[in-house]
C-alpha positions as CSV (number, residue, x, y, z in Angstrom):
1,X,0.0,0.0,0.0
2,X,1.0,3.6,-0.7
3,X,0.8,6.2,2.0
4,X,-0.7,9.6,1.4
5,X,-0.7,12.4,3.9
6,X,-3.5,15.0,3.8
7,X,-3.0,18.3,5.7
8,X,-6.1,20.4,6.3
9,X,-6.2,24.1,6.2
10,X,-5.7,24.3,10.0
11,X,-2.5,22.2,9.7
12,X,-3.8,18.9,11.0
13,X,-2.2,16.0,9.3
14,X,-3.6,12.5,8.5
15,X,-1.6,9.8,6.9
16,X,-3.7,7.0,5.3
17,X,-3.0,3.9,3.2
18,X,-4.0,4.3,-0.5
19,X,-4.7,1.4,-2.9
20,X,-2.6,1.6,-6.0
21,X,-4.9,2.4,-9.0
22,X,-7.3,4.4,-6.9
23,X,-7.2,8.2,-6.8
24,X,-6.1,10.6,-4.1
25,X,-9.8,11.7,-3.9
26,X,-11.2,8.2,-3.6
27,X,-8.6,7.5,-0.8
28,X,-9.7,10.7,1.0
29,X,-13.4,9.7,0.8
30,X,-12.7,6.1,2.0
31,X,-10.8,7.4,5.0
32,X,-13.2,10.3,5.9
33,X,-10.6,12.9,5.3
34,X,-12.2,16.3,5.8
35,X,-11.8,19.1,3.2
36,X,-12.5,17.0,0.1
37,X,-16.1,17.2,-0.9
38,X,-15.9,15.5,-4.3
39,X,-19.4,16.6,-5.4
40,X,-19.1,15.1,-8.9
41,X,-17.7,11.8,-7.7
42,X,-14.4,12.0,-9.6
43,X,-15.7,12.9,-13.0
44,X,-13.5,16.0,-13.3
45,X,-16.7,18.0,-13.6
46,X,-16.3,20.3,-10.6
47,X,-13.5,21.6,-8.4
48,X,-14.5,20.3,-5.0
49,X,-11.6,18.0,-4.6
50,X,-8.9,20.7,-5.0
51,X,-5.6,20.1,-3.3
52,X,-2.2,21.6,-3.2
53,X,0.6,19.1,-4.0
54,X,3.6,19.6,-1.8
55,X,6.5,21.2,-3.7
56,X,8.7,18.1,-3.5
57,X,6.0,16.0,-5.2
58,X,4.9,18.3,-8.0
59,X,7.2,16.8,-10.7
60,X,6.4,13.2,-9.7
61,X,2.6,13.9,-9.7
62,X,2.9,15.7,-13.0
63,X,1.0,18.5,-14.6
64,X,-2.8,18.7,-14.9
65,X,-4.5,17.9,-18.2
66,X,-6.2,20.6,-20.1
67,X,-9.7,19.5,-18.9
68,X,-8.4,19.6,-15.3
69,X,-7.0,23.0,-15.8
70,X,-10.4,24.2,-17.1
71,X,-12.0,22.8,-13.9
72,X,-9.4,24.5,-11.7
73,X,-10.8,27.8,-13.0
74,X,-13.7,27.1,-10.7
75,X,-11.6,26.5,-7.6
76,X,-10.8,29.0,-5.0
77,X,-7.3,30.2,-4.4
78,X,-5.6,28.3,-7.2
79,X,-1.8,28.1,-7.0
80,X,0.9,26.7,-9.3
81,X,0.8,23.4,-7.3
82,X,-3.0,23.1,-7.5
83,X,-4.5,19.8,-8.7
84,X,-7.8,18.0,-8.5
85,X,-7.3,15.0,-6.3
86,X,-9.7,13.0,-8.5
87,X,-7.1,13.2,-11.3
88,X,-4.1,12.0,-9.3
89,X,-3.8,8.2,-9.7
90,X,-2.1,6.5,-6.8
91,X,1.0,4.5,-7.8
92,X,3.9,3.1,-5.9
93,X,5.9,6.1,-7.0
94,X,3.6,8.3,-4.9
95,X,4.3,6.5,-1.6
96,X,4.6,9.4,0.9
97,X,2.7,11.9,-1.2
98,X,1.7,15.0,0.8
99,X,-1.3,17.2,-0.2
100,X,-3.0,20.1,1.5
101,X,-6.7,21.0,1.3
102,X,-7.6,24.6,0.8
103,X,-9.6,26.7,3.3
104,X,-12.7,26.2,1.1
105,X,-13.6,24.1,-2.0
106,X,-14.8,25.5,-5.3
């Protein structure tokens, strides 16, 4: 299993095990991680699973697709390291990934 750490806007950290092949969003929902609403269920049709990828992980996670960038236009406080967690597939290479949830979702 791959471990993912979610840090909420207040700084509280939760490290959970993620199944390879799932998404960072699905992992958050399965583990009741607060701050990820996922209103569209992972269809990349909203911006309610917005996260900030820790700087040391941005290259490994990769850049958002054009569709994801379009959806990020609806997110609040978008930054260069913003991603939609529904679009980040968990792999062994992401073991130790750290993401932070924004103060509010799109």
